[in-house]
PDB file with one MODEL, atoms N, CA, C and O in Angstrom:
MODEL        1
ATOM      1  N   UNK A   1      33.565  -0.184   9.941  1.00  0.00           N
ATOM      2  CA  UNK A   1      33.762   1.529  10.181  1.00  0.00           C
ATOM      3  C   UNK A   1      32.094   1.940   9.546  1.00  0.00           C
ATOM      4  O   UNK A   1      31.641   1.694   8.429  1.00  0.00           O
ATOM      5  N   UNK A   2      31.610   2.451  10.395  1.00  0.00           N
ATOM      6  CA  UNK A   2      30.133   3.146  10.080  1.00  0.00           C
ATOM      7  C   UNK A   2      30.349   4.345   9.111  1.00  0.00           C
ATOM      8  O   UNK A   2      31.143   5.228   9.434  1.00  0.00           O
ATOM      9  N   UNK A   3      29.711   4.401   8.005  1.00  0.00           N
ATOM     10  CA  UNK A   3      30.020   5.425   7.212  1.00  0.00           C
ATOM     11  C   UNK A   3      28.712   6.408   6.932  1.00  0.00           C
ATOM     12  O   UNK A   3      27.545   6.071   7.132  1.00  0.00           O
ATOM     13  N   UNK A   4      29.117   7.591   6.468  1.00  0.00           N
ATOM     14  CA  UNK A   4      28.050   8.726   6.364  1.00  0.00           C
ATOM     15  C   UNK A   4      28.261   8.991   4.634  1.00  0.00           C
ATOM     16  O   UNK A   4      29.277   8.806   3.965  1.00  0.00           O
ATOM     17  N   UNK A   5      27.177   9.392   4.286  1.00  0.00           N
ATOM     18  CA  UNK A   5      27.033   9.800   2.751  1.00  0.00           C
ATOM     19  C   UNK A   5      26.314  11.081   2.873  1.00  0.00           C
ATOM     20  O   UNK A   5      25.669  11.412   3.867  1.00  0.00           O
ATOM     21  N   UNK A   6      26.495  11.924   1.584  1.00  0.00           N
ATOM     22  CA  UNK A   6      26.088  13.520   1.652  1.00  0.00           C
ATOM     23  C   UNK A   6      25.464  13.362   0.566  1.00  0.00           C
ATOM     24  O   UNK A   6      25.752  12.645  -0.392  1.00  0.00           O
ATOM     25  N   UNK A   7      24.274  14.302   0.784  1.00  0.00           N
ATOM     26  CA  UNK A   7      23.469  14.544  -0.418  1.00  0.00           C
ATOM     27  C   UNK A   7      24.140  15.377  -1.567  1.00  0.00           C
ATOM     28  O   UNK A   7      25.370  15.336  -1.519  1.00  0.00           O
ATOM     29  N   UNK A   8      23.705  15.990  -2.408  1.00  0.00           N
ATOM     30  CA  UNK A   8      24.243  16.949  -3.524  1.00  0.00           C
ATOM     31  C   UNK A   8      23.948  18.223  -2.928  1.00  0.00           C
ATOM     32  O   UNK A   8      24.617  19.223  -3.191  1.00  0.00           O
ATOM     33  N   UNK A   9      22.882  18.228  -2.062  1.00  0.00           N
ATOM     34  CA  UNK A   9      22.362  19.663  -1.314  1.00  0.00           C
ATOM     35  C   UNK A   9      23.549  19.944  -0.394  1.00  0.00           C
ATOM     36  O   UNK A   9      24.244  20.956  -0.490  1.00  0.00           O
ATOM     37  N   UNK A  10      23.742  18.900   0.574  1.00  0.00           N
ATOM     38  CA  UNK A  10      24.874  19.014   1.642  1.00  0.00           C
ATOM     39  C   UNK A  10      26.218  18.878   1.311  1.00  0.00           C
ATOM     40  O   UNK A  10      27.010  19.049   2.237  1.00  0.00           O
ATOM     41  N   UNK A  11      26.682  18.600   0.170  1.00  0.00           N
ATOM     42  CA  UNK A  11      27.818  18.924  -0.621  1.00  0.00           C
ATOM     43  C   UNK A  11      27.955  20.391  -1.034  1.00  0.00           C
ATOM     44  O   UNK A  11      28.987  21.014  -0.781  1.00  0.00           O
ATOM     45  N   UNK A  12      26.939  20.932  -1.655  1.00  0.00           N
ATOM     46  CA  UNK A  12      26.721  22.381  -2.054  1.00  0.00           C
ATOM     47  C   UNK A  12      27.054  23.236  -0.652  1.00  0.00           C
ATOM     48  O   UNK A  12      27.998  24.023  -0.567  1.00  0.00           O
ATOM     49  N   UNK A  13      26.202  22.972   0.331  1.00  0.00           N
ATOM     50  CA  UNK A  13      26.189  23.639   1.453  1.00  0.00           C
ATOM     51  C   UNK A  13      27.575  23.686   2.070  1.00  0.00           C
ATOM     52  O   UNK A  13      27.945  24.788   2.476  1.00  0.00           O
ATOM     53  N   UNK A  14      28.332  22.731   2.190  1.00  0.00           N
ATOM     54  CA  UNK A  14      29.729  22.478   2.425  1.00  0.00           C
ATOM     55  C   UNK A  14      30.614  23.391   1.832  1.00  0.00           C
ATOM     56  O   UNK A  14      31.363  24.219   2.351  1.00  0.00           O
ATOM     57  N   UNK A  15      30.402  23.103   0.651  1.00  0.00           N
ATOM     58  CA  UNK A  15      31.342  24.245  -0.496  1.00  0.00           C
ATOM     59  C   UNK A  15      30.879  25.522   0.102  1.00  0.00           C
ATOM     60  O   UNK A  15      31.699  26.384   0.416  1.00  0.00           O
ATOM     61  N   UNK A  16      29.742  25.666   0.256  1.00  0.00           N
ATOM     62  CA  UNK A  16      29.445  27.433   0.607  1.00  0.00           C
ATOM     63  C   UNK A  16      29.976  27.886   1.779  1.00  0.00           C
ATOM     64  O   UNK A  16      30.384  29.023   2.017  1.00  0.00           O
ATOM     65  N   UNK A  17      29.946  26.900   2.526  1.00  0.00           N
ATOM     66  CA  UNK A  17      30.747  27.516   4.144  1.00  0.00           C
ATOM     67  C   UNK A  17      31.981  27.495   4.022  1.00  0.00           C
ATOM     68  O   UNK A  17      32.692  28.274   4.656  1.00  0.00           O
ATOM     69  N   UNK A  18      32.450  26.620   3.203  1.00  0.00           N
ATOM     70  CA  UNK A  18      34.083  26.589   2.966  1.00  0.00           C
ATOM     71  C   UNK A  18      34.391  28.026   2.258  1.00  0.00           C
ATOM     72  O   UNK A  18      35.265  28.714   2.785  1.00  0.00           O
ATOM     73  N   UNK A  19      33.756  28.500   1.144  1.00  0.00           N
ATOM     74  CA  UNK A  19      33.982  29.503   0.456  1.00  0.00           C
ATOM     75  C   UNK A  19      33.809  31.073   1.504  1.00  0.00           C
ATOM     76  O   UNK A  19      34.570  32.040   1.539  1.00  0.00           O
ATOM     77  N   UNK A  20      32.866  30.896   2.065  1.00  0.00           N
ATOM     78  CA  UNK A  20      32.396  32.043   3.181  1.00  0.00           C
ATOM     79  C   UNK A  20      33.495  31.773   4.132  1.00  0.00           C
ATOM     80  O   UNK A  20      34.282  32.713   4.026  1.00  0.00           O
ATOM     81  N   UNK A  21      33.834  31.090   4.843  1.00  0.00           N
ATOM     82  CA  UNK A  21      35.083  30.492   5.687  1.00  0.00           C
ATOM     83  C   UNK A  21      36.280  31.202   5.541  1.00  0.00           C
ATOM     84  O   UNK A  21      36.797  31.926   6.392  1.00  0.00           O
ATOM     85  N   UNK A  22      36.740  30.928   4.288  1.00  0.00           N
ATOM     86  CA  UNK A  22      38.013  31.192   3.600  1.00  0.00           C
ATOM     87  C   UNK A  22      37.805  32.626   3.460  1.00  0.00           C
ATOM     88  O   UNK A  22      38.488  33.298   4.232  1.00  0.00           O
ATOM     89  N   UNK A  23      37.016  33.286   2.650  1.00  0.00           N
ATOM     90  CA  UNK A  23      36.748  34.777   2.573  1.00  0.00           C
ATOM     91  C   UNK A  23      36.871  35.525   3.894  1.00  0.00           C
ATOM     92  O   UNK A  23      37.585  36.516   4.050  1.00  0.00           O
ATOM     93  N   UNK A  24      36.165  35.000   4.766  1.00  0.00           N
ATOM     94  CA  UNK A  24      36.055  35.806   6.215  1.00  0.00           C
ATOM     95  C   UNK A  24      37.356  35.390   7.115  1.00  0.00           C
ATOM     96  O   UNK A  24      38.072  36.284   7.565  1.00  0.00           O
ATOM     97  N   UNK A  25      37.580  34.327   7.309  1.00  0.00           N
ATOM     98  CA  UNK A  25      38.682  34.125   8.070  1.00  0.00           C
ATOM     99  C   UNK A  25      40.051  33.337   7.686  1.00  0.00           C
ATOM    100  O   UNK A  25      40.935  33.029   8.486  1.00  0.00           O
ATOM    101  N   UNK A  26      40.039  33.104   6.439  1.00  0.00           N
ATOM    102  CA  UNK A  26      41.350  32.353   5.975  1.00  0.00           C
ATOM    103  C   UNK A  26      41.090  31.038   5.731  1.00  0.00           C
ATOM    104  O   UNK A  26      40.118  30.523   6.283  1.00  0.00           O
ATOM    105  N   UNK A  27      41.847  30.350   4.938  1.00  0.00           N
ATOM    106  CA  UNK A  27      42.146  28.971   4.709  1.00  0.00           C
ATOM    107  C   UNK A  27      42.143  28.040   5.811  1.00  0.00           C
ATOM    108  O   UNK A  27      41.464  27.019   5.927  1.00  0.00           O
ATOM    109  N   UNK A  28      43.104  28.592   6.707  1.00  0.00           N
ATOM    110  CA  UNK A  28      43.239  27.501   7.668  1.00  0.00           C
ATOM    111  C   UNK A  28      42.022  27.116   8.446  1.00  0.00           C
ATOM    112  O   UNK A  28      41.638  25.967   8.665  1.00  0.00           O
ATOM    113  N   UNK A  29      41.302  28.577   8.950  1.00  0.00           N
ATOM    114  CA  UNK A  29      40.214  28.020   9.740  1.00  0.00           C
ATOM    115  C   UNK A  29      39.206  27.384   8.951  1.00  0.00           C
ATOM    116  O   UNK A  29      38.475  26.539   9.468  1.00  0.00           O
ATOM    117  N   UNK A  30      39.089  27.725   7.689  1.00  0.00           N
ATOM    118  CA  UNK A  30      38.056  26.664   6.848  1.00  0.00           C
ATOM    119  C   UNK A  30      38.363  25.535   6.908  1.00  0.00           C
ATOM    120  O   UNK A  30      37.437  24.726   6.958  1.00  0.00           O
ATOM    121  N   UNK A  31      39.797  25.013   6.929  1.00  0.00           N
ATOM    122  CA  UNK A  31      39.862  23.437   6.821  1.00  0.00           C
ATOM    123  C   UNK A  31      39.749  23.001   8.375  1.00  0.00           C
ATOM    124  O   UNK A  31      39.343  21.858   8.585  1.00  0.00           O
ATOM    125  N   UNK A  32      40.027  23.700   9.318  1.00  0.00           N
ATOM    126  CA  UNK A  32      39.496  23.550  10.630  1.00  0.00           C
ATOM    127  C   UNK A  32      38.009  23.114  10.617  1.00  0.00           C
ATOM    128  O   UNK A  32      37.643  21.994  10.972  1.00  0.00           O
ATOM    129  N   UNK A  33      37.379  23.862  10.282  1.00  0.00           N
ATOM    130  CA  UNK A  33      35.662  23.981  10.410  1.00  0.00           C
ATOM    131  C   UNK A  33      35.563  22.946   9.634  1.00  0.00           C
ATOM    132  O   UNK A  33      35.180  22.000  10.322  1.00  0.00           O
ATOM    133  N   UNK A  34      35.754  22.558   8.244  1.00  0.00           N
ATOM    134  CA  UNK A  34      35.338  21.400   7.449  1.00  0.00           C
ATOM    135  C   UNK A  34      35.850  20.195   8.180  1.00  0.00           C
ATOM    136  O   UNK A  34      35.135  19.199   8.283  1.00  0.00           O
ATOM    137  N   UNK A  35      37.284  20.248   8.789  1.00  0.00           N
ATOM    138  CA  UNK A  35      37.398  18.884   9.493  1.00  0.00           C
ATOM    139  C   UNK A  35      36.476  18.482  10.697  1.00  0.00           C
ATOM    140  O   UNK A  35      36.209  17.309  10.961  1.00  0.00           O
ATOM    141  N   UNK A  36      36.033  19.522  11.376  1.00  0.00           N
ATOM    142  CA  UNK A  36      34.973  19.384  12.626  1.00  0.00           C
ATOM    143  C   UNK A  36      33.775  18.974  12.050  1.00  0.00           C
ATOM    144  O   UNK A  36      33.115  18.151  12.684  1.00  0.00           O
ATOM    145  N   UNK A  37      33.361  19.370  10.997  1.00  0.00           N
ATOM    146  CA  UNK A  37      31.812  18.720  10.296  1.00  0.00           C
ATOM    147  C   UNK A  37      32.254  17.170  10.190  1.00  0.00           C
ATOM    148  O   UNK A  37      31.578  16.275  10.698  1.00  0.00           O
ATOM    149  N   UNK A  38      33.147  16.999   9.663  1.00  0.00           N
ATOM    150  CA  UNK A  38      33.462  15.852   8.952  1.00  0.00           C
ATOM    151  C   UNK A  38      33.718  14.840  10.298  1.00  0.00           C
ATOM    152  O   UNK A  38      33.505  13.630  10.231  1.00  0.00           O
ATOM    153  N   UNK A  39      34.092  15.355  11.237  1.00  0.00           N
ATOM    154  CA  UNK A  39      34.136  14.409  12.422  1.00  0.00           C
ATOM    155  C   UNK A  39      32.866  14.266  13.234  1.00  0.00           C
ATOM    156  O   UNK A  39      32.571  13.301  13.939  1.00  0.00           O
ATOM    157  N   UNK A  40      32.058  15.519  13.004  1.00  0.00           N
ATOM    158  CA  UNK A  40      30.590  15.451  13.497  1.00  0.00           C
ATOM    159  C   UNK A  40      29.604  14.132  12.608  1.00  0.00           C
ATOM    160  O   UNK A  40      28.835  13.265  13.022  1.00  0.00           O
ATOM    161  N   UNK A  41      30.094  14.518  11.218  1.00  0.00           N
ATOM    162  CA  UNK A  41      29.373  13.119  10.455  1.00  0.00           C
ATOM    163  C   UNK A  41      29.710  11.833  10.990  1.00  0.00           C
ATOM    164  O   UNK A  41      28.816  11.036  11.274  1.00  0.00           O
ATOM    165  N   UNK A  42      31.282  11.480  11.202  1.00  0.00           N
ATOM    166  CA  UNK A  42      31.492  10.414  11.456  1.00  0.00           C
ATOM    167  C   UNK A  42      30.716   9.894  13.048  1.00  0.00           C
ATOM    168  O   UNK A  42      30.281   8.771  13.305  1.00  0.00           O
ATOM    169  N   UNK A  43      30.727  10.943  13.824  1.00  0.00           N
ATOM    170  CA  UNK A  43      30.305  10.833  15.102  1.00  0.00           C
ATOM    171  C   UNK A  43      28.709  10.152  15.030  1.00  0.00           C
ATOM    172  O   UNK A  43      28.319   9.116  15.567  1.00  0.00           O
ATOM    173  N   UNK A  44      28.084  10.938  14.331  1.00  0.00           N
ATOM    174  CA  UNK A  44      26.881  10.672  13.803  1.00  0.00           C
ATOM    175  C   UNK A  44      26.237   9.353  13.366  1.00  0.00           C
ATOM    176  O   UNK A  44      25.202   8.770  13.687  1.00  0.00           O
ATOM    177  N   UNK A  45      27.337   9.078  12.430  1.00  0.00           N
ATOM    178  CA  UNK A  45      26.890   7.641  11.661  1.00  0.00           C
ATOM    179  C   UNK A  45      27.145   6.429  12.506  1.00  0.00           C
ATOM    180  O   UNK A  45      26.694   5.300  12.311  1.00  0.00           O
ATOM    181  N   UNK A  46      28.031   6.876  13.591  1.00  0.00           N
ATOM    182  CA  UNK A  46      28.234   5.851  14.738  1.00  0.00           C
ATOM    183  C   UNK A  46      27.219   5.824  15.767  1.00  0.00           C
ATOM    184  O   UNK A  46      26.944   4.777  16.353  1.00  0.00           O
ATOM    185  N   UNK A  47      26.695   6.836  15.996  1.00  0.00           N
ATOM    186  CA  UNK A  47      25.688   6.903  17.020  1.00  0.00           C
ATOM    187  C   UNK A  47      24.383   8.027  16.632  1.00  0.00           C
ATOM    188  O   UNK A  47      24.094   9.116  17.126  1.00  0.00           O
ATOM    189  N   UNK A  48      23.838   7.327  15.661  1.00  0.00           N
ATOM    190  CA  UNK A  48      22.574   8.454  15.080  1.00  0.00           C
ATOM    191  C   UNK A  48      21.437   9.069  16.122  1.00  0.00           C
ATOM    192  O   UNK A  48      20.755  10.065  15.880  1.00  0.00           O
ATOM    193  N   UNK A  49      21.393   8.490  16.999  1.00  0.00           N
ATOM    194  CA  UNK A  49      20.781   9.032  18.231  1.00  0.00           C
ATOM    195  C   UNK A  49      21.188  10.129  19.021  1.00  0.00           C
ATOM    196  O   UNK A  49      20.523  10.526  19.978  1.00  0.00           O
ATOM    197  N   UNK A  50      22.273  10.643  18.653  1.00  0.00           N
ATOM    198  CA  UNK A  50      22.659  12.019  19.243  1.00  0.00           C
ATOM    199  C   UNK A  50      21.949  13.200  18.775  1.00  0.00           C
ATOM    200  O   UNK A  50      21.815  14.190  19.495  1.00  0.00           O
ATOM    201  N   UNK A  51      21.496  13.128  17.609  1.00  0.00           N
ATOM    202  CA  UNK A  51      20.447  14.253  17.056  1.00  0.00           C
ATOM    203  C   UNK A  51      19.434  14.355  17.431  1.00  0.00           C
ATOM    204  O   UNK A  51      18.996  13.319  17.931  1.00  0.00           O
ATOM    205  N   UNK A  52      18.610  15.409  17.433  1.00  0.00           N
ATOM    206  CA  UNK A  52      17.082  15.485  17.879  1.00  0.00           C
ATOM    207  C   UNK A  52      16.387  15.304  16.875  1.00  0.00           C
ATOM    208  O   UNK A  52      16.917  15.489  15.780  1.00  0.00           O
ATOM    209  N   UNK A  53      15.019  14.894  16.946  1.00  0.00           N
ATOM    210  CA  UNK A  53      14.090  14.540  16.182  1.00  0.00           C
ATOM    211  C   UNK A  53      13.549  15.909  15.475  1.00  0.00           C
ATOM    212  O   UNK A  53      13.190  16.804  16.241  1.00  0.00           O
ATOM    213  N   UNK A  54      13.472  16.118  14.177  1.00  0.00           N
ATOM    214  CA  UNK A  54      13.309  17.170  13.447  1.00  0.00           C
ATOM    215  C   UNK A  54      12.035  16.614  12.672  1.00  0.00           C
ATOM    216  O   UNK A  54      12.181  15.589  12.006  1.00  0.00           O
ATOM    217  N   UNK A  55      10.559  17.353  12.736  1.00  0.00           N
ATOM    218  CA  UNK A  55       9.484  16.704  11.961  1.00  0.00           C
ATOM    219  C   UNK A  55       9.114  17.714  11.045  1.00  0.00           C
ATOM    220  O   UNK A  55       8.886  18.854  11.449  1.00  0.00           O
ATOM    221  N   UNK A  56       9.016  17.345   9.611  1.00  0.00           N
ATOM    222  CA  UNK A  56       8.645  18.431   8.772  1.00  0.00           C
ATOM    223  C   UNK A  56       7.234  17.808   8.205  1.00  0.00           C
ATOM    224  O   UNK A  56       7.187  16.621   7.882  1.00  0.00           O
ATOM    225  N   UNK A  57       6.342  18.473   8.124  1.00  0.00           N
ATOM    226  CA  UNK A  57       4.733  17.984   7.748  1.00  0.00           C
ATOM    227  C   UNK A  57       4.958  17.034   6.356  1.00  0.00           C
ATOM    228  O   UNK A  57       5.556  17.288   5.310  1.00  0.00           O
ATOM    229  N   UNK A  58       4.484  16.264   6.640  1.00  0.00           N
ATOM    230  CA  UNK A  58       4.472  15.249   5.287  1.00  0.00           C
ATOM    231  C   UNK A  58       5.610  14.567   4.766  1.00  0.00           C
ATOM    232  O   UNK A  58       5.571  13.981   3.684  1.00  0.00           O
ATOM    233  N   UNK A  59       6.558  14.614   5.445  1.00  0.00           N
ATOM    234  CA  UNK A  59       7.808  14.173   5.157  1.00  0.00           C
ATOM    235  C   UNK A  59       8.178  13.373   6.328  1.00  0.00           C
ATOM    236  O   UNK A  59       7.660  13.555   7.430  1.00  0.00           O
ATOM    237  N   UNK A  60       9.148  12.414   6.074  1.00  0.00           N
ATOM    238  CA  UNK A  60       9.601  11.018   7.283  1.00  0.00           C
ATOM    239  C   UNK A  60      10.572  11.992   7.989  1.00  0.00           C
ATOM    240  O   UNK A  60      11.100  13.006   7.531  1.00  0.00           O
ATOM    241  N   UNK A  61      10.679  11.435   9.218  1.00  0.00           N
ATOM    242  CA  UNK A  61      11.304  11.944  10.622  1.00  0.00           C
ATOM    243  C   UNK A  61      12.650  12.345  10.166  1.00  0.00           C
ATOM    244  O   UNK A  61      13.190  11.490   9.464  1.00  0.00           O
ATOM    245  N   UNK A  62      13.379  13.485  10.390  1.00  0.00           N
ATOM    246  CA  UNK A  62      14.849  13.686  10.205  1.00  0.00           C
ATOM    247  C   UNK A  62      15.340  13.883  11.536  1.00  0.00           C
ATOM    248  O   UNK A  62      14.585  14.180  12.462  1.00  0.00           O
ATOM    249  N   UNK A  63      16.677  13.717  11.681  1.00  0.00           N
ATOM    250  CA  UNK A  63      17.383  14.351  13.002  1.00  0.00           C
ATOM    251  C   UNK A  63      18.056  15.620  12.581  1.00  0.00           C
ATOM    252  O   UNK A  63      18.343  15.975  11.438  1.00  0.00           O
ATOM    253  N   UNK A  64      18.224  16.141  13.542  1.00  0.00           N
ATOM    254  CA  UNK A  64      19.146  17.593  13.581  1.00  0.00           C
ATOM    255  C   UNK A  64      20.416  17.262  14.431  1.00  0.00           C
ATOM    256  O   UNK A  64      20.297  16.276  15.158  1.00  0.00           O
ATOM    257  N   UNK A  65      21.493  17.857  14.458  1.00  0.00           N
ATOM    258  CA  UNK A  65      22.593  17.931  15.413  1.00  0.00           C
ATOM    259  C   UNK A  65      23.295  19.413  14.839  1.00  0.00           C
ATOM    260  O   UNK A  65      23.640  19.684  13.689  1.00  0.00           O
ATOM    261  N   UNK A  66      23.371  20.298  16.139  1.00  0.00           N
ATOM    262  CA  UNK A  66      24.130  21.227  16.045  1.00  0.00           C
ATOM    263  C   UNK A  66      25.523  21.364  16.224  1.00  0.00           C
ATOM    264  O   UNK A  66      25.997  21.207  17.350  1.00  0.00           O
ATOM    265  N   UNK A  67      26.357  21.684  15.097  1.00  0.00           N
ATOM    266  CA  UNK A  67      27.869  21.649  15.205  1.00  0.00           C
ATOM    267  C   UNK A  67      28.225  23.085  15.121  1.00  0.00           C
ATOM    268  O   UNK A  67      28.091  23.600  14.011  1.00  0.00           O
ATOM    269  N   UNK A  68      28.665  23.839  16.115  1.00  0.00           N
ATOM    270  CA  UNK A  68      28.872  25.184  15.917  1.00  0.00           C
ATOM    271  C   UNK A  68      27.685  26.243  15.726  1.00  0.00           C
ATOM    272  O   UNK A  68      26.720  26.390  16.475  1.00  0.00           O
ATOM    273  N   UNK A  69      28.011  27.030  14.412  1.00  0.00           N
ATOM    274  CA  UNK A  69      27.174  27.909  13.829  1.00  0.00           C
ATOM    275  C   UNK A  69      26.239  27.316  12.827  1.00  0.00           C
ATOM    276  O   UNK A  69      25.467  28.022  12.178  1.00  0.00           O
ATOM    277  N   UNK A  70      26.311  25.973  12.697  1.00  0.00           N
ATOM    278  CA  UNK A  70      25.462  25.370  11.543  1.00  0.00           C
ATOM    279  C   UNK A  70      24.652  24.016  12.093  1.00  0.00           C
ATOM    280  O   UNK A  70      25.024  23.443  13.117  1.00  0.00           O
ATOM    281  N   UNK A  71      23.784  23.673  11.498  1.00  0.00           N
ATOM    282  CA  UNK A  71      23.007  22.602  12.118  1.00  0.00           C
ATOM    283  C   UNK A  71      22.911  21.546  10.875  1.00  0.00           C
ATOM    284  O   UNK A  71      22.667  21.926   9.730  1.00  0.00           O
ATOM    285  N   UNK A  72      23.133  20.166  11.228  1.00  0.00           N
ATOM    286  CA  UNK A  72      23.543  19.230  10.309  1.00  0.00           C
ATOM    287  C   UNK A  72      21.886  18.324  10.194  1.00  0.00           C
ATOM    288  O   UNK A  72      21.476  17.767  11.212  1.00  0.00           O
ATOM    289  N   UNK A  73      21.246  18.278   9.194  1.00  0.00           N
ATOM    290  CA  UNK A  73      20.143  17.546   9.041  1.00  0.00           C
ATOM    291  C   UNK A  73      20.401  16.067   8.562  1.00  0.00           C
ATOM    292  O   UNK A  73      21.179  15.865   7.629  1.00  0.00           O
ATOM    293  N   UNK A  74      19.848  15.184   9.105  1.00  0.00           N
ATOM    294  CA  UNK A  74      20.296  13.593   8.366  1.00  0.00           C
ATOM    295  C   UNK A  74      19.246  12.921   8.573  1.00  0.00           C
ATOM    296  O   UNK A  74      18.303  13.340   9.244  1.00  0.00           O
ATOM    297  N   UNK A  75      19.317  11.247   7.742  1.00  0.00           N
ATOM    298  CA  UNK A  75      18.576  10.404   8.136  1.00  0.00           C
ATOM    299  C   UNK A  75      19.123   9.199   8.655  1.00  0.00           C
ATOM    300  O   UNK A  75      19.958   8.792   7.848  1.00  0.00           O
ATOM    301  N   UNK A  76      19.035   8.478   9.595  1.00  0.00           N
ATOM    302  CA  UNK A  76      19.451   7.259   9.597  1.00  0.00           C
ATOM    303  C   UNK A  76      19.279   6.293   8.651  1.00  0.00           C
ATOM    304  O   UNK A  76      18.117   6.037   8.336  1.00  0.00           O
ATOM    305  N   UNK A  77      20.409   5.537   7.982  1.00  0.00           N
ATOM    306  CA  UNK A  77      20.123   4.822   6.901  1.00  0.00           C
ATOM    307  C   UNK A  77      20.375   3.384   6.943  1.00  0.00           C
ATOM    308  O   UNK A  77      20.299   2.610   5.990  1.00  0.00           O
ATOM    309  N   UNK A  78      20.738   3.063   8.365  1.00  0.00           N
ATOM    310  CA  UNK A  78      21.446   1.821   9.194  1.00  0.00           C
ATOM    311  C   UNK A  78      22.050   0.926   8.367  1.00  0.00           C
ATOM    312  O   UNK A  78      21.309   0.298   7.611  1.00  0.00           O
ATOM    313  N   UNK A  79      23.329   0.699   8.327  1.00  0.00           N
ATOM    314  CA  UNK A  79      24.236   1.347   9.232  1.00  0.00           C
ATOM    315  C   UNK A  79      24.558   2.828   8.436  1.00  0.00           C
ATOM    316  O   UNK A  79      24.403   3.031   7.232  1.00  0.00           O
ATOM    317  N   UNK A  80      25.058   3.817   9.472  1.00  0.00           N
ATOM    318  CA  UNK A  80      25.207   4.897   8.651  1.00  0.00           C
ATOM    319  C   UNK A  80      24.396   5.683   8.836  1.00  0.00           C
ATOM    320  O   UNK A  80      23.518   5.333   9.623  1.00  0.00           O
ATOM    321  N   UNK A  81      24.289   7.000   8.268  1.00  0.00           N
ATOM    322  CA  UNK A  81      23.450   8.144   7.873  1.00  0.00           C
ATOM    323  C   UNK A  81      23.684   8.799   6.631  1.00  0.00           C
ATOM    324  O   UNK A  81      24.784   8.839   6.081  1.00  0.00           O
ATOM    325  N   UNK A  82      22.559   9.350   6.161  1.00  0.00           N
ATOM    326  CA  UNK A  82      22.786  10.514   4.877  1.00  0.00           C
ATOM    327  C   UNK A  82      22.555  11.660   5.338  1.00  0.00           C
ATOM    328  O   UNK A  82      21.491  11.780   5.945  1.00  0.00           O
ATOM    329  N   UNK A  83      23.321  12.698   5.232  1.00  0.00           N
ATOM    330  CA  UNK A  83      23.530  13.917   5.278  1.00  0.00           C
ATOM    331  C   UNK A  83      22.641  14.725   4.664  1.00  0.00           C
ATOM    332  O   UNK A  83      23.007  14.865   3.497  1.00  0.00           O
ATOM    333  N   UNK A  84      21.603  15.351   4.896  1.00  0.00           N
ATOM    334  CA  UNK A  84      20.717  15.783   3.995  1.00  0.00           C
ATOM    335  C   UNK A  84      21.225  17.287   3.756  1.00  0.00           C
ATOM    336  O   UNK A  84      21.685  17.455   2.627  1.00  0.00           O
ATOM    337  N   UNK A  85      21.233  18.281   4.493  1.00  0.00           N
ATOM    338  CA  UNK A  85      21.548  19.639   4.623  1.00  0.00           C
ATOM    339  C   UNK A  85      22.543  19.943   5.804  1.00  0.00           C
ATOM    340  O   UNK A  85      22.419  19.375   6.889  1.00  0.00           O
ATOM    341  N   UNK A  86      23.424  20.757   5.578  1.00  0.00           N
ATOM    342  CA  UNK A  86      24.312  21.566   6.624  1.00  0.00           C
ATOM    343  C   UNK A  86      23.627  23.105   6.389  1.00  0.00           C
ATOM    344  O   UNK A  86      23.921  23.806   5.420  1.00  0.00           O
ATOM    345  N   UNK A  87      22.780  23.459   7.317  1.00  0.00           N
ATOM    346  CA  UNK A  87      22.236  24.885   7.212  1.00  0.00           C
ATOM    347  C   UNK A  87      22.506  25.944   8.454  1.00  0.00           C
ATOM    348  O   UNK A  87      22.237  25.652   9.619  1.00  0.00           O
ATOM    349  N   UNK A  88      22.894  26.809   8.181  1.00  0.00           N
ATOM    350  CA  UNK A  88      23.428  28.010   9.298  1.00  0.00           C
ATOM    351  C   UNK A  88      22.250  28.132  10.102  1.00  0.00           C
ATOM    352  O   UNK A  88      21.175  28.394   9.564  1.00  0.00           O
ATOM    353  N   UNK A  89      22.356  27.958  11.420  1.00  0.00           N
ATOM    354  CA  UNK A  89      21.671  28.157  12.768  1.00  0.00           C
ATOM    355  C   UNK A  89      20.725  29.227  12.461  1.00  0.00           C
ATOM    356  O   UNK A  89      19.725  28.963  13.129  1.00  0.00           O
ATOM    357  N   UNK A  90      20.529  30.267  11.815  1.00  0.00           N
ATOM    358  CA  UNK A  90      19.737  31.190  11.705  1.00  0.00           C
ATOM    359  C   UNK A  90      18.609  30.984  10.634  1.00  0.00           C
ATOM    360  O   UNK A  90      17.421  31.282  10.761  1.00  0.00           O
ATOM    361  N   UNK A  91      19.128  30.504   9.727  1.00  0.00           N
ATOM    362  CA  UNK A  91      18.271  29.824   8.418  1.00  0.00           C
ATOM    363  C   UNK A  91      16.830  29.424   8.974  1.00  0.00           C
ATOM    364  O   UNK A  91      16.631  28.965  10.099  1.00  0.00           O
ATOM    365  N   UNK A  92      15.783  29.691   7.934  1.00  0.00           N
ATOM    366  CA  UNK A  92      14.514  28.977   8.098  1.00  0.00           C
ATOM    367  C   UNK A  92      14.494  27.472   7.405  1.00  0.00           C
ATOM    368  O   UNK A  92      14.302  27.239   6.212  1.00  0.00           O
ATOM    369  N   UNK A  93      14.721  26.590   8.374  1.00  0.00           N
ATOM    370  CA  UNK A  93      15.052  25.470   8.105  1.00  0.00           C
ATOM    371  C   UNK A  93      13.974  24.652   7.080  1.00  0.00           C
ATOM    372  O   UNK A  93      14.270  23.817   6.225  1.00  0.00           O
ATOM    373  N   UNK A  94      12.732  25.122   7.413  1.00  0.00           N
ATOM    374  CA  UNK A  94      11.755  24.240   6.696  1.00  0.00           C
ATOM    375  C   UNK A  94      11.415  24.870   5.503  1.00  0.00           C
ATOM    376  O   UNK A  94      10.514  24.339   4.852  1.00  0.00           O
ATOM    377  N   UNK A  95      12.016  26.048   4.997  1.00  0.00           N
ATOM    378  CA  UNK A  95      12.286  26.584   3.754  1.00  0.00           C
ATOM    379  C   UNK A  95      13.214  25.998   2.846  1.00  0.00           C
ATOM    380  O   UNK A  95      13.010  25.914   1.635  1.00  0.00           O
ATOM    381  N   UNK A  96      14.563  25.464   3.622  1.00  0.00           N
ATOM    382  CA  UNK A  96      15.208  24.867   2.795  1.00  0.00           C
ATOM    383  C   UNK A  96      15.541  23.285   3.013  1.00  0.00           C
ATOM    384  O   UNK A  96      16.501  22.656   2.568  1.00  0.00           O
ATOM    385  N   UNK A  97      14.713  22.934   3.641  1.00  0.00           N
ATOM    386  CA  UNK A  97      14.836  21.123   3.473  1.00  0.00           C
ATOM    387  C   UNK A  97      13.627  20.921   2.894  1.00  0.00           C
ATOM    388  O   UNK A  97      13.270  19.783   2.589  1.00  0.00           O
TER     389      UNK A  97
ENDMDL
END
């Protein structure tokens, strides 16, 4: 099975998403959203080409993939992926990457 890894920043992003979702929508919805994110990570690890190319000046190529109201940023580590960040869709991505 192809695996994914999470950066420390991605782990912090996921924890913040969970805290916000619990506060606004409850524990059940937070678990459902987290499970959906994990499914997306597994899908991307199996097929990294699903994401779009996201270029940052002076850095290597990243991939991005939208999951509901968030965007997953990752690199292909072959086999698998490294999830770098999970950012809200309205955030300034370049500022946070």
